[in-house]
C-alpha angles and dihedrals in degrees: 000000000000123000092233125045117247116259121236092269093055098251124123115242127177121223092252096050115098115244115240114253107241091197094055091084092055093050092056096255122142115326093006093059092104090052091058091046091049090054093050093048093045086054090053090054092051090047090050094052093043092051092053092046094049093051091043092055092044088053091050091049092051091047091053092048096046100031094237096131109197101006102088092033089064092041090051095049094048093043090050093047091047092049091046093050091048092050092047091049092051092049093047092048091049090051091049092049091048092050091048090051090050090051091051091048091051092050091052092057 
């Protein structure tokens, strides 16, 4: 029989060994880093689609109010797409800057 009882996941851990943090993967630490990135980028896609839809409906509403059938619909779609691309660009550049800073910090250690 082993000196230490088996943990609930079946592995043997001594009393002095630190227990792995199950939430670390969800925060984007270590192995779960890609999970955090996937969530951020999925959010960007949803934001992109929502921005286009909001401006599309605003353009339709203006067209119905002013009687200019497709004009503001097109303006709304292109404005929404432009705003979504700009927002996505800013988020991606901020992520890139953050990753570069993390790499520099790791090299300094």
